[in-house]
N, C-alpha and C positions, 0 to 999 in steps of 0.2 A: 037237757039234763044239767041245768045250771046248779040246782041243789036237789039232791035226792038222798035216799038212804044208801044207795050204792056209792055215791060220791063221798058221803060221810064215812062209810066203812072203809073205802079205799084210802082216804086221807088218814084215818086212824091206823090202818095197816102200814101205810108209808111211814108214819111217825114211829111205830113200833120197830120197823125194819131199820130205821135211821138212828135209833138210840145207840147201837153199838158203834156206828161211825162217829156219833157225837162224843161218846165217852172216850174213845180212842183218840179223837182229835183234840180233846181237852188235854190229854196227857202229852200228845205230840206238840201241841201249841206252846208248851213250856220250853221246847227247844227254840233257839233263836231262829226265826224265819222271817223272810221278807213278805210283804203283802202279795207280791206276784206269785211266790211259791204257794201261799195260802190259797190264792185263787185257782191255781193249777190243780192242787190237791183236791179241792172241792169239786172241780169239774170232772176230774178223773173218777173219783168215787161216785159222783152222781151218774156218770156215763155207765159205769159198771153196774150200778143199781138199776139201770134200765136194760142192759144187755143180759144179765143173768136171769131175771124173770122172763124175758123174751125167750131165751134158750129153754127155760123150764116149761114155758107154755108150749113150745114147739115139740119138745120131747115127750110130753104127756105124763100122766099120773102113774103109769106102771112102774117107773124106776125111782119114784120119789123116796120110798122108804130105804132103798139100798144106798142112794147117794146122800141122803140126809145125815146119816151118822158119820160118813167119811168127810163131809163138808165141815161139820162141827169139829172133828178131830184135827183136820188140816188147819183150820182157822185158829184153833186154840194153841196148837204148837207154834205156829208162825207168830202169833201175837206175844206169846210168852218169850220167845227168843228176841223179838224186836225190843220188848220192854227190858229184858235182862241186859241186852247190849246198851240200851240207853242209860240204864242204871249204872253200869260199870264204867261207861264212858264219861260219866259226870265226874269221876275221880281223876281223869286225865286233864291236864291243863291245855294240851294241844288241840286245836280245832279239827285236825285231820282225823282224829279218832271218833269224832261224834257222828252218829248215824243221822243222816238227813233223808227224808223221803223224796229221793230223786231217782230217775232212771228205773232200773229194775226194782229197786227198793220201794218206789212209789207204786208200781204195778202190783208188787207182792202185797203191800198194805191194802190197796184198793180191792184186790182179789179176796183177801182174808175177811174184810168187813162186808163184802158184797155177796159172798158165797151162800149165806143163809137165804138170800132172796131167790136163789135158784130153785129151792124146793117149794117156796111159796108160789113160784110161777107154775109149777105143776098143777096145783089145786086151782089156781085162778084160771088156767087155760080150760079146765073142765067146767068151771062154773059159768062160762060164757060172758065174762066182763068185756068191756070195750078195751081192746088190747092197747091201742096207741095212747088213749087217754090214761089208762092205768100206768103205762110205762113213763109217760111224761110226769105224772104225779110222783111216782117213785123216785125218778131222777131229780126233780126239782126239790123235793123235801129232803132227800139225803144230801144233796149239794148244800142246801141252806143249813142243815144241822151240822155238817162238817165245817162250814165256814164259822158258824157260831162257836163251836167247840174250839177251833183253832184260835179264834180271836180272844175268847175267854182265857184260854191257856196262855196266850201271849201276855195278857194283862197280869195273870198270876205269876208269870215268869219274872216280870219286872218287880213284882212285890216280894217274891220269895228268893230271888237271886239263884245261886248255884243249887240250892235245895230243890228248886223247881224241876230240874232234870232228874234228880233222884226220885222225887215224888211222881213225876210223869212216867218214869220207868217202872215204878212199883204199880201204878195204875194199869199200865199195859200188861205187865206180867200177871197181875191178879185177874184181870179180865180174861187173859188167855187160859189161866188155870180154871177159872169159872166155866169157860166154854168146854174145857176138856172133861171136867168132872160133873157137869150138870146133865 
């Protein structure tokens, strides 16, 4: 199975699932972050993009419709508040008020961008795809897209200065609102 339609469709699905991580990472990357922090964020998000579909595959298709609407709601609310905090913290000069994706904040961020892959796992579990291969593709692609978004955001931060945090907060809040109302 080096190249097949299943591989192509799984890769495209992985890219689709990783786009929210990319766009959120783009906004977060505008916060001042070290490369080590960027690497950790990508690995955590990639790991959860593997764990959530696996949990979805194990639980089955029966609960997917009930969980799907709650997942989008929780993700949207969480992203909106992270973005709002980032936006308002840009007006403070002290570094202690700036939100950084560390500790529980990192896990909440990774949870919010990975939750949509949980419902995808329901349908994939029924379709009979190769589970381990699927999970590895999902994890690798989302990790890569997260890193690309964070690094691009970091470049934009240097270009835009203080406005980059405001812009990043607006991106996260808008994405959260989009998830809430779509």
